[in-house]
MOPAC internal coordinates of N, CA, C and O (Angstrom, degrees):
PM7 1SCF
backbone

  N    0.0000 0     0.00 0     0.00 0    0    0    0
  C    1.4316 1     0.00 0     0.00 0    1    0    0
  C    1.5332 1   108.71 1     0.00 0    2    1    0
  O    1.2310 1   121.75 1   -36.73 1    3    2    1
  N    1.2291 1   114.26 1   143.27 1    3    2    1
  C    1.4675 1   116.64 1   178.88 1    5    3    2
  C    1.5705 1   108.60 1  -119.44 1    6    5    3
  O    1.2310 1   121.41 1   -25.82 1    7    6    5
  N    1.2922 1   114.90 1   154.18 1    7    6    5
  C    1.4849 1   119.04 1  -179.34 1    9    7    6
  C    1.5458 1   111.71 1   -67.64 1   10    9    7
  O    1.2310 1   121.70 1   -23.55 1   11   10    9
  N    1.3053 1   114.35 1   156.45 1   11   10    9
  C    1.4988 1   121.88 1   178.61 1   13   11   10
  C    1.5380 1   105.05 1   -90.67 1   14   13   11
  O    1.2310 1   123.04 1   -46.09 1   15   14   13
  N    1.3603 1   111.78 1   133.91 1   15   14   13
  C    1.4879 1   117.09 1   179.83 1   17   15   14
  C    1.5257 1   109.42 1  -108.16 1   18   17   15
  O    1.2310 1   121.64 1   -14.39 1   19   18   17
  N    1.2614 1   114.46 1   165.61 1   19   18   17
  C    1.5246 1   123.84 1  -174.64 1   21   19   18
  C    1.5050 1   110.90 1   -58.08 1   22   21   19
  O    1.2310 1   119.97 1   140.97 1   23   22   21
  N    1.3237 1   117.65 1   -39.03 1   23   22   21
  C    1.4251 1   120.42 1  -170.50 1   25   23   22
  C    1.5852 1   114.57 1   -82.05 1   26   25   23
  O    1.2310 1   119.78 1  -178.80 1   27   26   25
  N    1.3176 1   118.02 1     1.20 1   27   26   25
  C    1.4249 1   123.90 1  -176.78 1   29   27   26
  C    1.5416 1   111.93 1   -83.84 1   30   29   27
  O    1.2310 1   120.42 1   -22.60 1   31   30   29
  N    1.3329 1   116.80 1   157.40 1   31   30   29
  C    1.4357 1   122.60 1   178.38 1   33   31   30
  C    1.4841 1   110.16 1   -70.55 1   34   33   31
  O    1.2310 1   122.14 1   -27.76 1   35   34   33
  N    1.3479 1   113.51 1   152.24 1   35   34   33
  C    1.4931 1   117.73 1   179.06 1   37   35   34
  C    1.4931 1   112.73 1   -62.83 1   38   37   35
  O    1.2310 1   119.48 1   143.88 1   39   38   37
  N    1.3326 1   118.60 1   -36.12 1   39   38   37
  C    1.4324 1   121.46 1  -179.21 1   41   39   38
  C    1.5646 1   108.95 1   -64.94 1   42   41   39
  O    1.2310 1   119.68 1   141.98 1   43   42   41
  N    1.3127 1   118.22 1   -38.02 1   43   42   41
  C    1.5043 1   120.37 1   175.08 1   45   43   42
  C    1.4538 1   111.62 1   -61.78 1   46   45   43
  O    1.2310 1   121.04 1   136.77 1   47   46   45
  N    1.3504 1   115.61 1   -43.23 1   47   46   45
  C    1.4385 1   119.75 1  -179.57 1   49   47   46
  C    1.5589 1   109.70 1   -63.62 1   50   49   47
  O    1.2310 1   120.44 1   137.49 1   51   50   49
  N    1.3388 1   116.76 1   -42.51 1   51   50   49
  C    1.4540 1   122.58 1   179.57 1   53   51   50
  C    1.5536 1   110.08 1   -58.76 1   54   53   51
  O    1.2310 1   122.14 1   132.77 1   55   54   53
  N    1.3245 1   113.50 1   -47.23 1   55   54   53
  C    1.5326 1   119.83 1   176.27 1   57   55   54
  C    1.5346 1   112.25 1   -56.11 1   58   57   55
  O    1.2310 1   123.81 1   132.08 1   59   58   57
  N    1.2863 1   110.30 1   -47.92 1   59   58   57
  C    1.5040 1   115.65 1  -178.83 1   61   59   58
  C    1.5145 1   111.95 1   -62.13 1   62   61   59
  O    1.2310 1   120.36 1   138.69 1   63   62   61
  N    1.3216 1   116.92 1   -41.31 1   63   62   61
  C    1.4979 1   121.82 1   179.91 1   65   63   62
  C    1.5739 1   110.50 1   -66.57 1   66   65   63
  O    1.2310 1   121.81 1   139.72 1   67   66   65
  N    1.3090 1   114.15 1   -40.28 1   67   66   65
  C    1.4664 1   118.92 1   177.40 1   69   67   66
  C    1.5149 1   110.49 1   -61.45 1   70   69   67
  O    1.2310 1   119.51 1   134.13 1   71   70   69
  N    1.3781 1   118.53 1   -45.87 1   71   70   69
  C    1.4708 1   121.90 1   177.33 1   73   71   70
  C    1.5094 1   109.69 1   -61.99 1   74   73   71
  O    1.2310 1   120.83 1   133.74 1   75   74   73
  N    1.2643 1   116.02 1   -46.26 1   75   74   73
  C    1.5063 1   119.63 1   179.18 1   77   75   74
  C    1.5087 1   113.54 1   -60.74 1   78   77   75
  O    1.2310 1   120.80 1   138.39 1   79   78   77
  N    1.3495 1   116.08 1   -41.61 1   79   78   77
  C    1.4534 1   118.63 1   177.36 1   81   79   78
  C    1.5438 1   112.69 1   -63.38 1   82   81   79
  O    1.2310 1   121.51 1   136.49 1   83   82   81
  N    1.3320 1   114.71 1   -43.51 1   83   82   81
  C    1.4696 1   119.50 1   179.29 1   85   83   82
  C    1.5353 1   110.20 1   -64.00 1   86   85   83
  O    1.2310 1   119.36 1   139.62 1   87   86   85
  N    1.3023 1   118.82 1   -40.38 1   87   86   85
  C    1.4507 1   125.34 1   175.86 1   89   87   86
  C    1.4674 1   111.14 1   -58.47 1   90   89   87
  O    1.2310 1   120.74 1   131.31 1   91   90   89
  N    1.3474 1   116.19 1   -48.69 1   91   90   89
  C    1.4869 1   119.18 1   179.06 1   93   91   90
  C    1.4452 1   114.09 1   -66.30 1   94   93   91
  O    1.2310 1   119.59 1   140.90 1   95   94   93
  N    1.3314 1   118.38 1   -39.10 1   95   94   93
  C    1.4499 1   124.06 1   178.79 1   97   95   94
  C    1.5383 1   108.27 1   -61.12 1   98   97   95
  O    1.2310 1   119.82 1   135.05 1   99   98   97
  N    1.3037 1   117.95 1   -44.95 1   99   98   97
  C    1.4634 1   122.66 1   179.02 1  101   99   98
  C    1.5052 1   111.56 1   -62.22 1  102  101   99
  O    1.2310 1   120.95 1   136.35 1  103  102  101
  N    1.3679 1   115.78 1   -43.65 1  103  102  101
  C    1.4484 1   119.69 1   176.74 1  105  103  102
  C    1.4986 1   111.15 1   -60.70 1  106  105  103
  O    1.2310 1   118.82 1   137.65 1  107  106  105
  N    1.3149 1   119.85 1   -42.35 1  107  106  105
  C    1.4279 1   125.17 1  -178.00 1  109  107  106
  C    1.5869 1   110.12 1   -61.94 1  110  109  107
  O    1.2310 1   121.56 1   137.48 1  111  110  109
  N    1.3301 1   114.62 1   -42.52 1  111  110  109
  C    1.4181 1   119.67 1   178.08 1  113  111  110
  C    1.5689 1   111.69 1   -61.33 1  114  113  111
  O    1.2310 1   122.80 1   134.82 1  115  114  113
  N    1.3469 1   112.25 1   -45.18 1  115  114  113
  C    1.4831 1   112.72 1   179.96 1  117  115  114
  C    1.4775 1   113.33 1   -69.15 1  118  117  115
  O    1.2310 1   120.75 1   147.00 1  119  118  117
  N    1.3628 1   116.17 1   -33.00 1  119  118  117
  C    1.4558 1   121.62 1   179.08 1  121  119  118
  C    1.5293 1   109.14 1   -63.51 1  122  121  119
  O    1.2310 1   121.91 1   134.04 1  123  122  121
  N    1.3055 1   113.95 1   -45.96 1  123  122  121
  C    1.5280 1   120.92 1   179.76 1  125  123  122
  C    1.5204 1   110.10 1   -58.33 1  126  125  123
  O    1.2310 1   119.90 1   137.98 1  127  126  125
  N    1.3239 1   117.79 1   -42.02 1  127  126  125
  C    1.4547 1   121.41 1   178.18 1  129  127  126
  C    1.5073 1   111.39 1   -66.41 1  130  129  127
  O    1.2310 1   120.64 1   138.10 1  131  130  129
  N    1.3199 1   116.38 1   -41.90 1  131  130  129
  C    1.5384 1   119.21 1   177.32 1  133  131  130
  C    1.5568 1   108.26 1   -62.33 1  134  133  131
  O    1.2310 1   119.77 1   132.61 1  135  134  133
  N    1.3236 1   118.05 1   -47.39 1  135  134  133
  C    1.4605 1   118.99 1   179.86 1  137  135  134
  C    1.4811 1   114.08 1   -57.46 1  138  137  135
  O    1.2310 1   121.75 1   138.80 1  139  138  137
  N    1.3358 1   114.26 1   -41.20 1  139  138  137
  C    1.4811 1   119.76 1   179.60 1  141  139  138
  C    1.5064 1   108.26 1   -62.99 1  142  141  139
  O    1.2310 1   118.70 1   135.28 1  143  142  141
  N    1.2797 1   120.08 1   -44.72 1  143  142  141
  C    1.4676 1   126.52 1  -179.69 1  145  143  142
  C    1.5388 1   111.11 1   -59.20 1  146  145  143
  O    1.2310 1   122.67 1   132.32 1  147  146  145
  N    1.3605 1   112.49 1   -47.68 1  147  146  145
  C    1.4727 1   120.63 1   178.62 1  149  147  146
  C    1.5035 1   110.47 1   -59.44 1  150  149  147
  O    1.2310 1   120.12 1   138.35 1  151  150  149
  N    1.3997 1   117.38 1   -41.65 1  151  150  149
  C    1.4501 1   118.68 1   179.53 1  153  151  150
  C    1.5299 1   113.22 1   -64.24 1  154  153  151
  O    1.2310 1   121.93 1   142.45 1  155  154  153
  N    1.3342 1   113.91 1   -37.55 1  155  154  153
  C    1.4618 1   118.12 1   177.19 1  157  155  154
  C    1.5119 1   110.98 1   -63.71 1  158  157  155
  O    1.2310 1   121.32 1   136.74 1  159  158  157
  N    1.3110 1   115.07 1   -43.26 1  159  158  157
  C    1.5374 1   120.58 1   179.40 1  161  159  158
  C    1.5453 1   109.62 1   -62.08 1  162  161  159
  O    1.2310 1   121.12 1   137.02 1  163  162  161
  N    1.3287 1   115.45 1   -42.98 1  163  162  161
  C    1.4974 1   121.79 1   179.22 1  165  163  162
  C    1.5207 1   108.61 1   -61.81 1  166  165  163
  O    1.2310 1   119.79 1   137.03 1  167  166  165
  N    1.2914 1   118.01 1   -42.97 1  167  166  165
  C    1.5196 1   121.47 1  -178.91 1  169  167  166
  C    1.5201 1   109.77 1   -63.35 1  170  169  167
  O    1.2310 1   122.15 1   135.77 1  171  170  169
  N    1.3842 1   113.48 1   -44.23 1  171  170  169
  C    1.4981 1   116.03 1   179.27 1  173  171  170
  C    1.4565 1   113.23 1   -63.85 1  174  173  171
  O    1.2310 1   119.92 1   136.77 1  175  174  173
  N    1.3268 1   117.77 1   -43.23 1  175  174  173
  C    1.5059 1   120.63 1   178.07 1  177  175  174
  C    1.4891 1   111.48 1   -63.56 1  178  177  175
  O    1.2310 1   120.30 1   140.40 1  179  178  177
  N    1.3409 1   117.04 1   -39.60 1  179  178  177
  C    1.4100 1   118.75 1   177.09 1  181  179  178
  C    1.4736 1   117.59 1   -63.74 1  182  181  179
  O    1.2310 1   121.95 1   143.40 1  183  182  181
  N    1.3182 1   113.87 1   -36.60 1  183  182  181
  C    1.4599 1   120.21 1   176.95 1  185  183  182
  C    1.5947 1   110.23 1   -66.26 1  186  185  183
  O    1.2310 1   122.35 1   136.62 1  187  186  185
  N    1.3807 1   113.10 1   -43.38 1  187  186  185
  C    1.4797 1   113.10 1  -179.89 1  189  187  186
  C    1.5191 1   112.09 1   -66.43 1  190  189  187
  O    1.2310 1   120.61 1   142.21 1  191  190  189
  N    1.2933 1   116.45 1   -37.79 1  191  190  189
  C    1.4635 1   121.85 1   176.60 1  193  191  190
  C    1.5134 1   111.71 1   -59.41 1  194  193  191
  O    1.2310 1   121.33 1   131.56 1  195  194  193
  N    1.3156 1   115.06 1   -48.44 1  195  194  193
  C    1.4795 1   120.52 1  -178.71 1  197  195  194
  C    1.5402 1   109.92 1   -63.95 1  198  197  195
  O    1.2310 1   120.64 1   143.37 1  199  198  197
  N    1.3270 1   116.38 1   -36.63 1  199  198  197
  C    1.4762 1   116.57 1   179.39 1  201  199  198
  C    1.5514 1   110.16 1   -69.87 1  202  201  199
  O    1.2310 1   120.02 1   143.96 1  203  202  201
  N    1.3127 1   117.58 1   -36.04 1  203  202  201
  C    1.4763 1   118.42 1   178.75 1  205  203  202
  C    1.5229 1   109.72 1   -72.19 1  206  205  203
  O    1.2310 1   118.02 1   145.90 1  207  206  205
  N    1.2954 1   121.37 1   -34.10 1  207  206  205
  C    1.4371 1   123.66 1   178.06 1  209  207  206
  C    1.5785 1   108.84 1   -65.45 1  210  209  207
  O    1.2310 1   122.14 1   134.72 1  211  210  209
  N    1.3571 1   113.51 1   -45.28 1  211  210  209
  C    1.5016 1   117.82 1   178.76 1  213  211  210
  C    1.5473 1   110.28 1   -60.35 1  214  213  211
  O    1.2310 1   121.15 1   137.88 1  215  214  213
  N    1.3199 1   115.40 1   -42.12 1  215  214  213
  C    1.4760 1   118.81 1   178.67 1  217  215  214
  C    1.5391 1   110.75 1   -65.16 1  218  217  215
  O    1.2310 1   118.93 1   137.40 1  219  218  217
  N    1.3105 1   119.65 1   -42.60 1  219  218  217
  C    1.4616 1   119.32 1   177.38 1  221  219  218
  C    1.5671 1   113.16 1   -65.12 1  222  221  219
  O    1.2310 1   121.55 1   144.04 1  223  222  221
  N    1.3331 1   114.63 1   -35.96 1  223  222  221
  C    1.4566 1   117.07 1   177.05 1  225  223  222
  C    1.4969 1   112.68 1   -65.38 1  226  225  223
  O    1.2310 1   122.77 1   141.38 1  227  226  225
  N    1.3357 1   112.30 1   -38.62 1  227  226  225
  C    1.5086 1   118.22 1   177.27 1  229  227  226
  C    1.4989 1   111.22 1   -63.02 1  230  229  227
  O    1.2310 1   119.62 1   142.18 1  231  230  229
  N    1.3448 1   118.33 1   -37.82 1  231  230  229
  C    1.4411 1   121.15 1  -179.40 1  233  231  230
  C    1.5124 1   110.94 1   -71.87 1  234  233  231
  O    1.2310 1   120.60 1   147.41 1  235  234  233
  N    1.3236 1   116.46 1   -32.59 1  235  234  233
  C    1.4930 1   118.77 1   178.84 1  237  235  234
  C    1.5217 1   110.43 1   -71.45 1  238  237  235
  O    1.2310 1   119.45 1   148.98 1  239  238  237
  N    1.2749 1   118.65 1   -31.02 1  239  238  237
  C    1.4685 1   122.81 1   178.09 1  241  239  238
  C    1.4553 1   111.88 1   -69.74 1  242  241  239
  O    1.2310 1   119.60 1   148.20 1  243  242  241
  N    1.3339 1   118.36 1   -31.80 1  243  242  241
  C    1.3933 1   124.78 1  -178.60 1  245  243  242
  C    1.5588 1   110.58 1   -77.98 1  246  245  243
  O    1.2310 1   121.49 1   158.24 1  247  246  245
  N    1.2861 1   114.76 1   -21.76 1  247  246  245
  C    1.4741 1   117.76 1   176.77 1  249  247  246
  C    1.5131 1   107.22 1    96.47 1  250  249  247
  O    1.2310 1   120.67 1    -6.92 1  251  250  249
  N    1.3609 1   116.32 1   173.08 1  251  250  249
  C    1.4758 1   119.42 1  -177.72 1  253  251  250
  C    1.5286 1   111.68 1   -65.98 1  254  253  251
  O    1.2310 1   120.77 1   -36.29 1  255  254  253
  N    1.3409 1   116.13 1   143.71 1  255  254  253
  C    1.4190 1   120.78 1   177.32 1  257  255  254
  C    1.4910 1   111.56 1   -71.67 1  258  257  255
  O    1.2310 1   119.85 1   -38.09 1  259  258  257
  N    1.2778 1   117.90 1   141.91 1  259  258  257
  C    1.4573 1   119.84 1  -179.38 1  261  259  258
  C    1.4913 1   112.58 1  -118.93 1  262  261  259
  O    1.2310 1   120.10 1   180.00 1  263  262  261

């Protein structure tokens, strides 16, 4: 995509802006999907870490293994 210059026709500028708007809308949709996936991954990692911490705390309460 190239920028719109002063000497161009209004119809050319309108077409450019419509293409640019569609491009940005598509990027926003993909970005939202990526963010949602990253949040799911974060939640999964957080749950695993919490489970491991709970397990370690349980082992510490039981004392050292003999």
